[in-house]
N, C-alpha and C positions, 0 to 999 in steps of 0.2 A: 446537470449541476455545473455552475460556473466556477471556473478556477480563478484564484486570486493571482494577480501578477506579482511576482516576487521582485523586490527592488534590491539591487546590490548596494551594500553600504561599503564605502571605501574609507579606509583609515590609514593612519601613519603611526608607526611605533614612536613613542616619545623617547627623548634622550635621558629621562630620569630627572631632569631639571626643567620644570614648567616655565621658568623665567627665560631660559635659553630658547625653549621651543617657541615662545611668543615674541622673542626678539629684544629682550632687555639688553641694555648696553653692558651691564656688569652682572650677569646672571648668577655667578657664584656668590657674590656679595648679597644679592637679594635672597637667595636661598638660605644663606647663613642667617640673615636677619629674620627670616620667617621661622627658622628652627629655634633661634634664641628667644624670639617673641613667644612662641608656643610654650617654651619651658617657663618663662616668666609667668604666663597666664596660668599654667598648671600649678605653680608654686603659690600664687595668690589665691587660687581656688582651694587648694589643699589646706591652706592655713586659714581659710574662711575670713579673709581680710576684706574690709570695705575698700573702695577705691581711694578714699581719703587716707585710710591707714596704710595702704600699699604705697601711696604717693609719699607719705611721710618717711616710710622705710627706705624707699628708693631715691629720695631726694628730688622728686618732681611733683608738680601740682596735679591735682585730681583729673583735670581734663586730659593731661598727657597719659595718665594711667588708663583712662577711658579709651583713648585711641589705641593703646597697646592691647587692651582687652578685646578690641574689635579688629585685631591684626592690622592695625594701621601704623606701621613702624617707619614710615617714610621719612619723618623728621629726625629720627634717631640714627646716629652712626652705629656701626657694628661695635666699636669700642665702648660707646655709652651703654648699649644694650648689655654687653658682657659685664660692665661694671654694675649694672642693676642686678 
């Protein structure tokens, strides 16, 4: 019976901030933006809002809500996300 050759898998323990691990310039800011964006997403979903309704409530246009819903917060500042 042939034996399978076992491969060793190497890994490195993460820091707890994926943005720091992959080399973002301001990883703490990016992690905060991700957390706040997730909370906005959860609130929109829990209230069963359309993107247009959410946009009216947040003071942004529907395409910007669409970006948030896909975790694309790049054009938003932390302050703007918190205001939302």
